[in-house]
Biopython code that builds the backbone (N, CA, C, O; Angstrom):
import numpy as np
from Bio.PDB.StructureBuilder import StructureBuilder

atoms = [
    (1, "MET", "N", (127.480, 148.117, 62.073)),
    (1, "MET", "CA", (126.468, 148.579, 62.991)),
    (1, "MET", "C", (125.599, 149.621, 62.292)),
    (1, "MET", "O", (126.104, 150.490, 61.580)),
    (2, "ASN", "N", (124.340, 149.526, 62.496)),
    (2, "ASN", "CA", (123.390, 150.472, 61.945)),
    (2, "ASN", "C", (123.663, 151.841, 62.562)),
    (2, "ASN", "O", (123.737, 151.944, 63.787)),
    (3, "PRO", "N", (123.818, 152.917, 61.745)),
    (3, "PRO", "CA", (124.114, 154.234, 62.294)),
    (3, "PRO", "C", (123.052, 154.713, 63.297)),
    (3, "PRO", "O", (123.368, 155.462, 64.222)),
    (4, "ILE", "N", (121.823, 154.292, 63.117)),
    (4, "ILE", "CA", (120.759, 154.692, 64.033)),
    (4, "ILE", "C", (121.012, 154.113, 65.424)),
    (4, "ILE", "O", (120.687, 154.746, 66.429)),
    (5, "ASP", "N", (121.589, 152.916, 65.483)),
    (5, "ASP", "CA", (121.842, 152.261, 66.759)),
    (5, "ASP", "C", (123.159, 152.696, 67.410)),
    (5, "ASP", "O", (123.422, 152.351, 68.561)),
    (6, "LYS", "N", (123.981, 153.447, 66.685)),
    (6, "LYS", "CA", (125.289, 153.829, 67.210)),
    (6, "LYS", "C", (125.164, 154.754, 68.422)),
    (6, "LYS", "O", (125.954, 154.662, 69.362)),
    (7, "PHE", "N", (124.174, 155.640, 68.396)),
    (7, "PHE", "CA", (123.984, 156.566, 69.506)),
    (7, "PHE", "C", (122.505, 156.897, 69.628)),
    (7, "PHE", "O", (121.846, 157.242, 68.647)),
    (8, "ARG", "N", (121.995, 156.785, 70.857)),
    (8, "ARG", "CA", (120.588, 157.119, 71.081)),
    (8, "ARG", "C", (120.416, 157.794, 72.432)),
    (8, "ARG", "O", (121.138, 157.525, 73.392)),
    (9, "LEU", "N", (119.436, 158.676, 72.467)),
    (9, "LEU", "CA", (119.075, 159.375, 73.695)),
    (9, "LEU", "C", (117.582, 159.195, 73.926)),
    (9, "LEU", "O", (116.782, 159.178, 72.990)),
    (10, "ARG", "N", (117.238, 159.062, 75.184)),
    (10, "ARG", "CA", (115.825, 159.004, 75.558)),
    (10, "ARG", "C", (115.679, 159.851, 76.812)),
    (10, "ARG", "O", (116.457, 159.711, 77.756)),
    (11, "THR", "N", (114.682, 160.730, 76.823)),
    (11, "THR", "CA", (114.465, 161.569, 77.994)),
    (11, "THR", "C", (113.200, 161.141, 78.715)),
    (11, "THR", "O", (112.240, 160.663, 78.111)),
    (12, "GLU", "N", (113.230, 161.325, 80.012)),
    (12, "GLU", "CA", (112.098, 160.958, 80.850)),
    (12, "GLU", "C", (111.999, 161.998, 81.967)),
    (12, "GLU", "O", (112.995, 162.323, 82.613)),
    (13, "THR", "N", (110.810, 162.506, 82.182)),
    (13, "THR", "CA", (110.602, 163.459, 83.263)),
    (13, "THR", "C", (109.765, 162.786, 84.334)),
    (13, "THR", "O", (108.647, 162.333, 84.087)),
    (14, "GLN", "N", (110.328, 162.731, 85.518)),
    (14, "GLN", "CA", (109.649, 162.152, 86.670)),
    (14, "GLN", "C", (109.569, 163.230, 87.727)),
    (14, "GLN", "O", (110.230, 164.263, 87.622)),
    (15, "GLU", "N", (108.770, 162.996, 88.733)),
    (15, "GLU", "CA", (108.692, 163.953, 89.831)),
    (15, "GLU", "C", (110.082, 164.125, 90.437)),
    (15, "GLU", "O", (110.702, 163.161, 90.886)),
    (16, "GLY", "N", (110.546, 165.337, 90.440)),
    (16, "GLY", "CA", (111.831, 165.619, 91.062)),
    (16, "GLY", "C", (113.039, 165.588, 90.149)),
    (16, "GLY", "O", (114.105, 166.063, 90.541)),
    (17, "ARG", "N", (112.913, 165.036, 88.923)),
    (17, "ARG", "CA", (114.095, 165.031, 88.062)),
    (17, "ARG", "C", (113.769, 164.790, 86.593)),
    (17, "ARG", "O", (112.748, 164.203, 86.237)),
    (18, "CYS", "N", (114.692, 165.275, 85.755)),
    (18, "CYS", "CA", (114.674, 165.011, 84.312)),
    (18, "CYS", "C", (115.840, 164.065, 84.070)),
    (18, "CYS", "O", (116.971, 164.365, 84.452)),
    (19, "THR", "N", (115.574, 162.924, 83.437)),
    (19, "THR", "CA", (116.632, 161.941, 83.194)),
    (19, "THR", "C", (116.842, 161.781, 81.696)),
    (19, "THR", "O", (115.888, 161.662, 80.926)),
    (20, "VAL", "N", (118.100, 161.781, 81.301)),
    (20, "VAL", "CA", (118.481, 161.516, 79.913)),
    (20, "VAL", "C", (119.242, 160.197, 79.915)),
    (20, "VAL", "O", (120.293, 160.073, 80.545)),
    (21, "TYR", "N", (118.699, 159.214, 79.201)),
    (21, "TYR", "CA", (119.334, 157.904, 79.073)),
    (21, "TYR", "C", (120.189, 157.934, 77.808)),
    (21, "TYR", "O", (119.687, 158.151, 76.706)),
    (22, "VAL", "N", (121.483, 157.711, 77.991)),
    (22, "VAL", "CA", (122.444, 157.776, 76.888)),
    (22, "VAL", "C", (122.879, 156.358, 76.559)),
    (22, "VAL", "O", (123.298, 155.614, 77.446)),
    (23, "SER", "N", (122.781, 155.976, 75.280)),
    (23, "SER", "CA", (123.242, 154.644, 74.894)),
    (23, "SER", "C", (124.068, 154.724, 73.611)),
    (23, "SER", "O", (123.848, 155.584, 72.758)),
    (24, "GLY", "N", (125.009, 153.815, 73.506)),
    (24, "GLY", "CA", (125.850, 153.748, 72.321)),
    (24, "GLY", "C", (127.177, 154.456, 72.505)),
    (24, "GLY", "O", (127.833, 154.314, 73.537)),
    (25, "GLU", "N", (127.568, 155.224, 71.488)),
    (25, "GLU", "CA", (128.873, 155.865, 71.452)),
    (25, "GLU", "C", (128.716, 157.381, 71.383)),
    (25, "GLU", "O", (128.207, 157.919, 70.400)),
    (26, "LEU", "N", (129.158, 158.058, 72.436)),
    (26, "LEU", "CA", (129.110, 159.518, 72.482)),
    (26, "LEU", "C", (130.460, 160.044, 72.015)),
    (26, "LEU", "O", (131.416, 160.151, 72.784)),
    (27, "ASP", "N", (130.503, 160.368, 70.731)),
    (27, "ASP", "CA", (131.741, 160.837, 70.123)),
    (27, "ASP", "C", (131.450, 162.072, 69.278)),
    (27, "ASP", "O", (130.347, 162.615, 69.332)),
    (28, "LEU", "N", (132.425, 162.516, 68.505)),
    (28, "LEU", "CA", (132.281, 163.709, 67.681)),
    (28, "LEU", "C", (131.056, 163.617, 66.775)),
    (28, "LEU", "O", (130.342, 164.603, 66.595)),
    (29, "GLU", "N", (130.815, 162.453, 66.213)),
    (29, "GLU", "CA", (129.673, 162.257, 65.314)),
    (29, "GLU", "C", (128.334, 162.461, 66.030)),
    (29, "GLU", "O", (127.381, 162.947, 65.421)),
    (30, "ALA", "N", (128.252, 162.100, 67.291)),
    (30, "ALA", "CA", (127.004, 162.197, 68.059)),
    (30, "ALA", "C", (126.879, 163.510, 68.829)),
    (30, "ALA", "O", (125.834, 163.778, 69.421)),
    (31, "ALA", "N", (127.910, 164.316, 68.830)),
    (31, "ALA", "CA", (127.956, 165.519, 69.667)),
    (31, "ALA", "C", (126.800, 166.476, 69.390)),
    (31, "ALA", "O", (126.193, 166.989, 70.331)),
    (32, "SER", "N", (126.485, 166.724, 68.129)),
    (32, "SER", "CA", (125.418, 167.684, 67.825)),
    (32, "SER", "C", (124.070, 167.182, 68.337)),
    (32, "SER", "O", (123.258, 167.974, 68.815)),
    (33, "GLN", "N", (123.829, 165.889, 68.243)),
    (33, "GLN", "CA", (122.586, 165.306, 68.744)),
    (33, "GLN", "C", (122.524, 165.441, 70.270)),
    (33, "GLN", "O", (121.475, 165.777, 70.820)),
    (34, "MET", "N", (123.625, 165.184, 70.941)),
    (34, "MET", "CA", (123.676, 165.291, 72.398)),
    (34, "MET", "C", (123.440, 166.735, 72.832)),
    (34, "MET", "O", (122.667, 166.992, 73.756)),
    (35, "ARG", "N", (124.102, 167.670, 72.168)),
    (35, "ARG", "CA", (123.933, 169.084, 72.517)),
    (35, "ARG", "C", (122.490, 169.543, 72.285)),
    (35, "ARG", "O", (121.935, 170.291, 73.090)),
    (36, "ALA", "N", (121.888, 169.091, 71.181)),
    (36, "ALA", "CA", (120.514, 169.488, 70.855)),
    (36, "ALA", "C", (119.526, 169.051, 71.928)),
    (36, "ALA", "O", (118.539, 169.742, 72.179)),
    (37, "VAL", "N", (119.780, 167.926, 72.554)),
    (37, "VAL", "CA", (118.907, 167.443, 73.626)),
    (37, "VAL", "C", (119.237, 168.128, 74.949)),
    (37, "VAL", "O", (118.336, 168.519, 75.692)),
    (38, "MET", "N", (120.516, 168.271, 75.240)),
    (38, "MET", "CA", (120.927, 168.758, 76.553)),
    (38, "MET", "C", (120.743, 170.267, 76.739)),
    (38, "MET", "O", (120.367, 170.703, 77.828)),
    (39, "GLU", "N", (120.997, 171.066, 75.713)),
    (39, "GLU", "CA", (120.944, 172.520, 75.883)),
    (39, "GLU", "C", (119.604, 173.017, 76.409)),
    (39, "GLU", "O", (119.593, 173.805, 77.355)),
    (40, "PRO", "N", (118.463, 172.593, 75.839)),
    (40, "PRO", "CA", (117.197, 173.069, 76.409)),
    (40, "PRO", "C", (116.968, 172.565, 77.835)),
    (40, "PRO", "O", (116.406, 173.279, 78.665)),
    (41, "LEU", "N", (117.398, 171.348, 78.114)),
    (41, "LEU", "CA", (117.205, 170.800, 79.459)),
    (41, "LEU", "C", (118.044, 171.546, 80.495)),
    (41, "LEU", "O", (117.593, 171.777, 81.616)),
    (42, "VAL", "N", (119.249, 171.915, 80.120)),
    (42, "VAL", "CA", (120.118, 172.668, 81.027)),
    (42, "VAL", "C", (119.419, 173.969, 81.422)),
    (42, "VAL", "O", (119.462, 174.379, 82.581)),
    (43, "GLU", "N", (118.782, 174.605, 80.456)),
    (43, "GLU", "CA", (118.120, 175.882, 80.681)),
    (43, "GLU", "C", (116.777, 175.729, 81.392)),
    (43, "GLU", "O", (116.463, 176.497, 82.302)),
    (44, "LEU", "N", (115.982, 174.737, 80.978)),
    (44, "LEU", "CA", (114.587, 174.686, 81.379)),
    (44, "LEU", "C", (114.248, 173.711, 82.497)),
    (44, "LEU", "O", (113.224, 173.874, 83.160)),
    (45, "CYS", "N", (115.062, 172.729, 82.718)),
    (45, "CYS", "CA", (114.751, 171.734, 83.745)),
    (45, "CYS", "C", (114.907, 172.370, 85.120)),
    (45, "CYS", "O", (116.010, 172.728, 85.531)),
    (46, "ASP", "N", (113.788, 172.505, 85.822)),
    (46, "ASP", "CA", (113.836, 173.102, 87.152)),
    (46, "ASP", "C", (114.000, 172.045, 88.236)),
    (46, "ASP", "O", (113.884, 172.331, 89.428)),
    (47, "ARG", "N", (114.267, 170.843, 87.809)),
    (47, "ARG", "CA", (114.475, 169.712, 88.711)),
    (47, "ARG", "C", (115.932, 169.274, 88.589)),
    (47, "ARG", "O", (116.741, 169.932, 87.935)),
    (48, "THR", "N", (116.246, 168.161, 89.226)),
    (48, "THR", "CA", (117.572, 167.581, 89.057)),
    (48, "THR", "C", (117.686, 167.041, 87.638)),
    (48, "THR", "O", (116.807, 166.311, 87.180)),
    (49, "LEU", "N", (118.744, 167.388, 86.949)),
    (49, "LEU", "CA", (119.030, 166.864, 85.620)),
    (49, "LEU", "C", (119.996, 165.702, 85.799)),
    (49, "LEU", "O", (121.094, 165.870, 86.329)),
    (50, "THR", "N", (119.576, 164.520, 85.350)),
    (50, "THR", "CA", (120.364, 163.305, 85.551)),
    (50, "THR", "C", (120.710, 162.673, 84.217)),
    (50, "THR", "O", (119.858, 162.553, 83.337)),
    (51, "LEU", "N", (121.968, 162.267, 84.068)),
    (51, "LEU", "CA", (122.391, 161.466, 82.912)),
    (51, "LEU", "C", (122.545, 160.040, 83.391)),
    (51, "LEU", "O", (123.286, 159.778, 84.338)),
    (52, "ASN", "N", (121.856, 159.120, 82.749)),
    (52, "ASN", "CA", (121.997, 157.700, 83.033)),
    (52, "ASN", "C", (122.884, 157.121, 81.933)),
    (52, "ASN", "O", (122.507, 157.120, 80.761)),
    (53, "LEU", "N", (124.049, 156.634, 82.311)),
    (53, "LEU", "CA", (125.039, 156.152, 81.334)),
    (53, "LEU", "C", (125.112, 154.633, 81.252)),
    (53, "LEU", "O", (126.058, 154.090, 80.682)),
    (54, "HIS", "N", (124.143, 153.952, 81.805)),
    (54, "HIS", "CA", (124.169, 152.492, 81.871)),
    (54, "HIS", "C", (124.478, 151.834, 80.518)),
    (54, "HIS", "O", (125.221, 150.853, 80.466)),
    (55, "GLU", "N", (123.921, 152.360, 79.436)),
    (55, "GLU", "CA", (124.111, 151.752, 78.120)),
    (55, "GLU", "C", (125.135, 152.482, 77.251)),
    (55, "GLU", "O", (125.211, 152.245, 76.045)),
    (56, "LEU", "N", (125.924, 153.372, 77.867)),
    (56, "LEU", "CA", (126.970, 154.060, 77.124)),
    (56, "LEU", "C", (128.147, 153.100, 76.939)),
    (56, "LEU", "O", (128.701, 152.590, 77.912)),
    (57, "ARG", "N", (128.518, 152.862, 75.692)),
    (57, "ARG", "CA", (129.616, 151.931, 75.395)),
    (57, "ARG", "C", (130.951, 152.642, 75.221)),
    (57, "ARG", "O", (132.007, 152.063, 75.476)),
    (58, "TYR", "N", (130.901, 153.907, 74.784)),
    (58, "TYR", "CA", (132.133, 154.623, 74.454)),
    (58, "TYR", "C", (131.888, 156.118, 74.599)),
    (58, "TYR", "O", (130.799, 156.607, 74.298)),
    (59, "ILE", "N", (132.898, 156.838, 75.059)),
    (59, "ILE", "CA", (132.853, 158.298, 75.087)),
    (59, "ILE", "C", (134.250, 158.808, 74.745)),
    (59, "ILE", "O", (135.249, 158.290, 75.244)),
    (60, "ASP", "N", (134.310, 159.833, 73.888)),
    (60, "ASP", "CA", (135.612, 160.416, 73.554)),
    (60, "ASP", "C", (135.721, 161.790, 74.203)),
    (60, "ASP", "O", (134.861, 162.178, 74.994)),
    (61, "SER", "N", (136.767, 162.518, 73.872)),
    (61, "SER", "CA", (137.005, 163.818, 74.504)),
    (61, "SER", "C", (135.886, 164.813, 74.199)),
    (61, "SER", "O", (135.596, 165.684, 75.019)),
    (62, "THR", "N", (135.260, 164.695, 73.041)),
    (62, "THR", "CA", (134.145, 165.573, 72.701)),
    (62, "THR", "C", (132.982, 165.325, 73.655)),
    (62, "THR", "O", (132.372, 166.270, 74.155)),
    (63, "GLY", "N", (132.678, 164.069, 73.904)),
    (63, "GLY", "CA", (131.610, 163.709, 74.828)),
    (63, "GLY", "C", (131.901, 164.168, 76.245)),
    (63, "GLY", "O", (131.016, 164.672, 76.937)),
    (64, "ILE", "N", (133.136, 163.994, 76.674)),
    (64, "ILE", "CA", (133.530, 164.457, 78.009)),
    (64, "ILE", "C", (133.395, 165.975, 78.088)),
    (64, "ILE", "O", (132.967, 166.514, 79.109)),
    (65, "GLY", "N", (133.760, 166.658, 77.011)),
    (65, "GLY", "CA", (133.603, 168.117, 76.966)),
    (65, "GLY", "C", (132.153, 168.545, 77.119)),
    (65, "GLY", "O", (131.869, 169.553, 77.766)),
    (66, "ILE", "N", (131.235, 167.791, 76.531)),
    (66, "ILE", "CA", (129.809, 168.096, 76.666)),
    (66, "ILE", "C", (129.377, 167.930, 78.119)),
    (66, "ILE", "O", (128.644, 168.765, 78.649)),
    (67, "LEU", "N", (129.828, 166.856, 78.765)),
    (67, "LEU", "CA", (129.483, 166.648, 80.177)),
    (67, "LEU", "C", (129.981, 167.812, 81.036)),
    (67, "LEU", "O", (129.266, 168.293, 81.915)),
    (68, "ILE", "N", (131.197, 168.253, 80.777)),
    (68, "ILE", "CA", (131.764, 169.366, 81.540)),
    (68, "ILE", "C", (130.968, 170.650, 81.281)),
    (68, "ILE", "O", (130.720, 171.422, 82.208)),
    (69, "SER", "N", (130.571, 170.879, 80.035)),
    (69, "SER", "CA", (129.771, 172.058, 79.701)),
    (69, "SER", "C", (128.430, 172.043, 80.430)),
    (69, "SER", "O", (127.987, 173.066, 80.951)),
    (70, "VAL", "N", (127.790, 170.879, 80.462)),
    (70, "VAL", "CA", (126.508, 170.750, 81.170)),
    (70, "VAL", "C", (126.711, 170.995, 82.659)),
    (70, "VAL", "O", (125.930, 171.705, 83.293)),
    (71, "LEU", "N", (127.757, 170.406, 83.207)),
    (71, "LEU", "CA", (128.071, 170.577, 84.625)),
    (71, "LEU", "C", (128.252, 172.059, 84.967)),
    (71, "LEU", "O", (127.689, 172.545, 85.948)),
    (72, "LYS", "N", (129.033, 172.769, 84.161)),
    (72, "LYS", "CA", (129.280, 174.195, 84.400)),
    (72, "LYS", "C", (127.996, 175.018, 84.256)),
    (72, "LYS", "O", (127.725, 175.901, 85.070)),
    (73, "ALA", "N", (127.216, 174.725, 83.224)),
    (73, "ALA", "CA", (125.982, 175.485, 82.984)),
    (73, "ALA", "C", (124.972, 175.271, 84.107)),
    (73, "ALA", "O", (124.317, 176.219, 84.541)),
    (74, "ARG", "N", (124.841, 174.038, 84.578)),
    (74, "ARG", "CA", (123.916, 173.769, 85.688)),
    (74, "ARG", "C", (124.405, 174.442, 86.966)),
    (74, "ARG", "O", (123.605, 174.975, 87.734)),
    (75, "HIS", "N", (125.702, 174.419, 87.193)),
    (75, "HIS", "CA", (126.270, 175.067, 88.383)),
    (75, "HIS", "C", (125.991, 176.575, 88.347)),
    (75, "HIS", "O", (125.633, 177.170, 89.364)),
    (76, "ALA", "N", (126.155, 177.182, 87.175)),
    (76, "ALA", "CA", (125.926, 178.622, 87.029)),
    (76, "ALA", "C", (124.467, 178.991, 87.305)),
    (76, "ALA", "O", (124.179, 180.115, 87.717)),
    (77, "ARG", "N", (123.555, 178.057, 87.082)),
    (77, "ARG", "CA", (122.131, 178.303, 87.310)),
    (77, "ARG", "C", (121.654, 177.744, 88.655)),
    (77, "ARG", "O", (120.460, 177.752, 88.954)),
    (78, "ASN", "N", (122.601, 177.262, 89.454)),
    (78, "ASN", "CA", (122.270, 176.609, 90.725)),
    (78, "ASN", "C", (121.319, 175.432, 90.518)),
    (78, "ASN", "O", (120.462, 175.158, 91.358)),
    (79, "GLY", "N", (121.478, 174.753, 89.408)),
    (79, "GLY", "CA", (120.649, 173.587, 89.096)),
    (79, "GLY", "C", (121.396, 172.304, 89.408)),
    (79, "GLY", "O", (122.593, 172.193, 89.147)),
    (80, "ALA", "N", (120.694, 171.350, 89.959)),
    (80, "ALA", "CA", (121.316, 170.068, 90.303)),
    (80, "ALA", "C", (121.583, 169.255, 89.036)),
    (80, "ALA", "O", (120.767, 169.227, 88.114)),
    (81, "PHE", "N", (122.740, 168.598, 89.012)),
    (81, "PHE", "CA", (123.132, 167.735, 87.893)),
    (81, "PHE", "C", (123.805, 166.496, 88.461)),
    (81, "PHE", "O", (124.767, 166.598, 89.222)),
    (82, "THR", "N", (123.301, 165.330, 88.094)),
    (82, "THR", "CA", (123.886, 164.074, 88.558)),
    (82, "THR", "C", (124.128, 163.138, 87.379)),
    (82, "THR", "O", (123.518, 163.260, 86.316)),
    (83, "VAL", "N", (125.035, 162.208, 87.607)),
    (83, "VAL", "CA", (125.337, 161.162, 86.632)),
    (83, "VAL", "C", (125.162, 159.846, 87.369)),
    (83, "VAL", "O", (125.649, 159.684, 88.488)),
    (84, "GLU", "N", (124.460, 158.896, 86.735)),
    (84, "GLU", "CA", (124.217, 157.617, 87.391)),
    (84, "GLU", "C", (124.517, 156.454, 86.464)),
    (84, "GLU", "O", (124.596, 156.607, 85.245)),
    (85, "ALA", "N", (124.679, 155.297, 87.068)),
    (85, "ALA", "CA", (124.894, 154.034, 86.351)),
    (85, "ALA", "C", (126.063, 154.128, 85.375)),
    (85, "ALA", "O", (125.928, 153.803, 84.195)),
    (86, "ILE", "N", (127.203, 154.573, 85.875)),
    (86, "ILE", "CA", (128.386, 154.733, 85.026)),
    (86, "ILE", "C", (129.052, 153.367, 84.858)),
    (86, "ILE", "O", (129.482, 152.764, 85.841)),
    (87, "PRO", "N", (129.140, 152.873, 83.615)),
    (87, "PRO", "CA", (129.828, 151.592, 83.401)),
    (87, "PRO", "C", (131.292, 151.670, 83.852)),
    (87, "PRO", "O", (131.915, 152.730, 83.784)),
    (88, "THR", "N", (131.816, 150.569, 84.300)),
    (88, "THR", "CA", (133.170, 150.514, 84.852)),
    (88, "THR", "C", (134.214, 151.089, 83.900)),
    (88, "THR", "O", (135.073, 151.863, 84.323)),
    (89, "HIS", "N", (134.152, 150.722, 82.624)),
    (89, "HIS", "CA", (135.168, 151.205, 81.684)),
    (89, "HIS", "C", (135.050, 152.714, 81.451)),
    (89, "HIS", "O", (136.057, 153.370, 81.184)),
    (90, "ILE", "N", (133.855, 153.271, 81.545)),
    (90, "ILE", "CA", (133.675, 154.718, 81.414)),
    (90, "ILE", "C", (134.151, 155.411, 82.691)),
    (90, "ILE", "O", (134.776, 156.470, 82.625)),
    (91, "LYS", "N", (133.864, 154.832, 83.830)),
    (91, "LYS", "CA", (134.306, 155.381, 85.128)),
    (91, "LYS", "C", (135.829, 155.463, 85.170)),
    (91, "LYS", "O", (136.384, 156.444, 85.665)),
    (92, "LYS", "N", (136.506, 154.440, 84.657)),
    (92, "LYS", "CA", (137.975, 154.457, 84.618)),
    (92, "LYS", "C", (138.483, 155.634, 83.779)),
    (92, "LYS", "O", (139.457, 156.291, 84.146)),
    (93, "LEU", "N", (137.824, 155.888, 82.667)),
    (93, "LEU", "CA", (138.203, 157.015, 81.805)),
    (93, "LEU", "C", (137.954, 158.336, 82.532)),
    (93, "LEU", "O", (138.788, 159.240, 82.471)),
    (94, "PHE", "N", (136.816, 158.457, 83.218)),
    (94, "PHE", "CA", (136.539, 159.659, 84.005)),
    (94, "PHE", "C", (137.611, 159.851, 85.077)),
    (94, "PHE", "O", (138.063, 160.971, 85.315)),
    (95, "ASP", "N", (138.017, 158.753, 85.725)),
    (95, "ASP", "CA", (139.065, 158.824, 86.743)),
    (95, "ASP", "C", (140.385, 159.299, 86.138)),
    (95, "ASP", "O", (141.057, 160.161, 86.705)),
    (96, "MET", "N", (140.754, 158.735, 84.984)),
    (96, "MET", "CA", (142.017, 159.095, 84.335)),
    (96, "MET", "C", (142.041, 160.550, 83.885)),
    (96, "MET", "O", (143.088, 161.196, 83.931)),
    (97, "THR", "N", (140.896, 161.070, 83.451)),
    (97, "THR", "CA", (140.851, 162.453, 82.971)),
    (97, "THR", "C", (140.656, 163.451, 84.103)),
    (97, "THR", "O", (140.775, 164.659, 83.898)),
    (98, "GLY", "N", (140.356, 162.952, 85.292)),
    (98, "GLY", "CA", (140.236, 163.813, 86.454)),
    (98, "GLY", "C", (138.878, 164.458, 86.659)),
    (98, "GLY", "O", (138.753, 165.364, 87.483)),
    (99, "ILE", "N", (137.850, 164.018, 85.929)),
    (99, "ILE", "CA", (136.541, 164.673, 86.102)),
    (99, "ILE", "C", (135.657, 164.004, 87.153)),
    (99, "ILE", "O", (134.646, 164.581, 87.553)),
    (100, "THR", "N", (136.006, 162.826, 87.601)),
    (100, "THR", "CA", (135.174, 162.103, 88.575)),
    (100, "THR", "C", (134.818, 162.938, 89.804)),
    (100, "THR", "O", (133.655, 162.936, 90.208)),
    (101, "PRO", "N", (135.764, 163.651, 90.417)),
    (101, "PRO", "CA", (135.407, 164.420, 91.619)),
    (101, "PRO", "C", (134.362, 165.512, 91.372)),
    (101, "PRO", "O", (133.704, 165.961, 92.310)),
    (102, "PHE", "N", (134.208, 165.934, 90.137)),
    (102, "PHE", "CA", (133.274, 167.007, 89.816)),
    (102, "PHE", "C", (131.882, 166.499, 89.467)),
    (102, "PHE", "O", (130.930, 167.276, 89.402)),
    (103, "LEU", "N", (131.766, 165.188, 89.241)),
    (103, "LEU", "CA", (130.475, 164.595, 88.882)),
    (103, "LEU", "C", (129.744, 164.156, 90.137)),
    (103, "LEU", "O", (130.267, 163.375, 90.932)),
    (104, "ASN", "N", (128.550, 164.655, 90.305)),
    (104, "ASN", "CA", (127.708, 164.215, 91.408)),
    (104, "ASN", "C", (127.085, 162.893, 90.962)),
    (104, "ASN", "O", (126.223, 162.874, 90.084)),
    (105, "GLN", "N", (127.517, 161.806, 91.561)),
    (105, "GLN", "CA", (127.059, 160.485, 91.148)),
    (105, "GLN", "C", (125.868, 160.063, 91.987)),
    (105, "GLN", "O", (125.916, 160.094, 93.217)),
    (106, "ALA", "N", (124.801, 159.669, 91.311)),
    (106, "ALA", "CA", (123.574, 159.250, 91.982)),
    (106, "ALA", "C", (123.373, 157.761, 91.789)),
    (106, "ALA", "O", (123.732, 157.196, 90.756)),
    (107, "GLY", "N", (122.798, 157.141, 92.794)),
    (107, "GLY", "CA", (122.451, 155.723, 92.667)),
    (107, "GLY", "C", (123.659, 154.832, 92.545)),
    (107, "GLY", "O", (124.796, 155.298, 92.615)),
    (108, "PRO", "N", (123.413, 153.542, 92.361)),
    (108, "PRO", "CA", (124.523, 152.589, 92.238)),
    (108, "PRO", "C", (125.224, 152.760, 90.899)),
    (108, "PRO", "O", (124.602, 153.045, 89.876)),
    (109, "SER", "N", (126.523, 152.578, 90.939)),
    (109, "SER", "CA", (127.306, 152.600, 89.702)),
    (109, "SER", "C", (127.092, 151.292, 88.971)),
    (109, "SER", "O", (126.907, 150.250, 89.600)),
    (110, "ALA", "N", (127.117, 151.336, 87.664)),
    (110, "ALA", "CA", (126.993, 150.105, 86.892)),
    (110, "ALA", "C", (128.318, 149.378, 86.980)),
    (110, "ALA", "O", (129.307, 149.808, 86.386)),
    (111, "ALA", "N", (128.344, 148.309, 87.697)),
    (111, "ALA", "CA", (129.605, 147.640, 87.986)),
    (111, "ALA", "C", (129.887, 146.486, 87.052)),
    (111, "ALA", "O", (130.435, 145.467, 87.471)),
    (112, "GLN", "N", (129.517, 146.633, 85.788)),
    (112, "GLN", "CA", (129.829, 145.547, 84.862)),
    (112, "GLN", "C", (131.166, 145.810, 84.174)),
    (112, "GLN", "O", (131.522, 146.959, 83.909)),
    (113, "ALA", "N", (131.861, 144.797, 83.902)),
    (113, "ALA", "CA", (133.152, 144.923, 83.200)),
    (113, "ALA", "C", (132.930, 144.659, 81.710)),
    (113, "ALA", "O", (132.085, 143.853, 81.321)),
    (114, "TYR", "N", (133.704, 145.355, 80.901)),
    (114, "TYR", "CA", (133.614, 145.159, 79.459)),
    (114, "TYR", "C", (134.934, 144.683, 78.937)),
    (114, "TYR", "O", (135.077, 144.455, 77.736)),
]
sb = StructureBuilder()
sb.init_structure("model")
sb.init_model(0)
sb.init_chain("A")
sb.init_seg("    ")
for serial, (resi, resn, name, xyz) in enumerate(atoms, 1):
    if name == "N":
        sb.init_residue(resn, " ", resi, " ")
    sb.init_atom(name, np.array(xyz, "f"), 0.0, 1.0, " ", f" {name:<3s}", serial, name[0])
structure = sb.get_structure()
């Protein structure tokens, strides 16, 4: 697999929210790229900050740690944070690790099986 295609982020600002589309594998190797995009948004986005995980194929403990950090930082600033389009296999991992109840899920879940 081409390293460029292994992990990609795309941001979009719409009325009412900032959305980050995450695709590929969010692991230790991609962590610095994810943090570089998310940290300014956590601070500066005065709208709902949304992660769209529809194209996320894999997440490890480092990636989950980043999600928890974003969740805590947005909560501390009274900023809205949602996660949408969670693939079934990622949702199962969130359920097993116990973070699902803390994630504000928006829109339909991505109900595809892998």
